[in-house]
N, C-alpha and C positions, 0 to 999 in steps of 0.2 A: 504494499500499500504506500502511496505517496501523498504528501500533503499538497493540496492544489485548490484552485478556485475555478469552478466550472459553471456555465450557464444553467439555470433551472427555471422552468416556467411555473408560475403560480396562477391558478384560475379561481375566479369567484363570480358566480351569477352571470356567466357568459363573457366576462371580462378577464383579461390576462395581462400579466407583466412578466418580464424576465429579470432575474436577479443573478448576481455573481455569487454563487454559493461556496463558501469555504468548506473544506472537509478533507477526509482521508479517502482516496479513491484507489481502487484496484487497477493496476497497470494492465491487466489482461481483459477484464470484463467491463470495467468502467463503473461498477457499483460503488456507491459512496457510503461512508459512515460519518455521521455528524455529531459533534459534541453539543452540550448545552449552549456553549458560547457561539458555536456555528449556527445553531437553531435560532438564535436571536435575529440573525439576518433575515431568514425566511419569515419568522413570526412577525417581525416589524413590517416587512414588505406586505404580508397578507393583511395586517391591520390597516396599513395605509390604503391598500386597494379596497378593502371593505369600507373605510371612511369615504373614499372618493365615490364609490358606487352607491353607497347608502346615504350620501349627503351629510355625513357626520363631520365634526370638526377635526381638522388635521392637527398634528402635534405643534406645528409652528404657529398656528392660529390660537391655540390654547395659550402658548407661551406669550404671544404678542398681547393678548387680552390681559393676561395675569400681570405682565410688566406694565401695561398701560394703567392698571389699577394700583400699581405700586405695592404688590403683595409678594411676599416670599412664597415658594412652593408650599411650605408647611402651613403658612397662614391661609393661603387659598384653599387648601384641603380642609382646614378647620372651619373657616368662615363660609365657604361656598358649598363644601361637602366632599365626601370621598375619603376623608381621613388625612393624617399628617403626611403620608407618603404618596398620596394619589397623584398629585400634580407632577411629581418626578416621573411617575409611570406614564401619565398621559403625554407629557412633553417628550419623552424618549421614544414613544410609539409602542411601548410594551403593553399598554392597555388602551382599549378604545374608550372614549368619553361616552358616558351614558347620555341618553336623550335629555334627562333632567338637568345634568350638569351643563350640557351643551346649551340648553335653553336659558339657564341662569347666566352663563357666560355671554351669550349673544345679547341678552337683555341688559346686562351690566356694560357691555361694550357700547350700546346705544345710550344707556342711562347710567353712567358711573356713579351718580349721586345715590343710587339704590344700594351701593356698598355700605353707606352710613347705616341704613336700616339693618342689614345683615350683621354688621359689626356690633351694633348696640344689642341685637338679640343674642349674639354670641356672648357678649359681656354679661348680659342678664343670666344666661344659663350657667356661666362660670361662677357668678356671684351666688346663685342659689345652690350650687353644689357643695 
């Protein structure tokens, strides 16, 4: 087996993309073995394809909105939803943004003053805890 990067086709709902897939490949038959780190390449590509086909937010859009709101990833996950590590996963492409989080982000992108409401509700929850 040799370490190499080879083209791999990923399909979703009749759409497809080709990614350069790292892995260990057999020199004779071409079959490949992929580690967890290798699989991140195809997993992220599939998530991106799903987002594009299904009209969900792309990782760079999530990041742009979060930065526009001047929130850290941890604060965005706590205030908007998903938990403290959610936005790191959304922005890396490891996890697709749910429709609820996408709706909240799009609303906040158009009406950033709404963040004040979410921050005050978060502060009230923490004060009550």
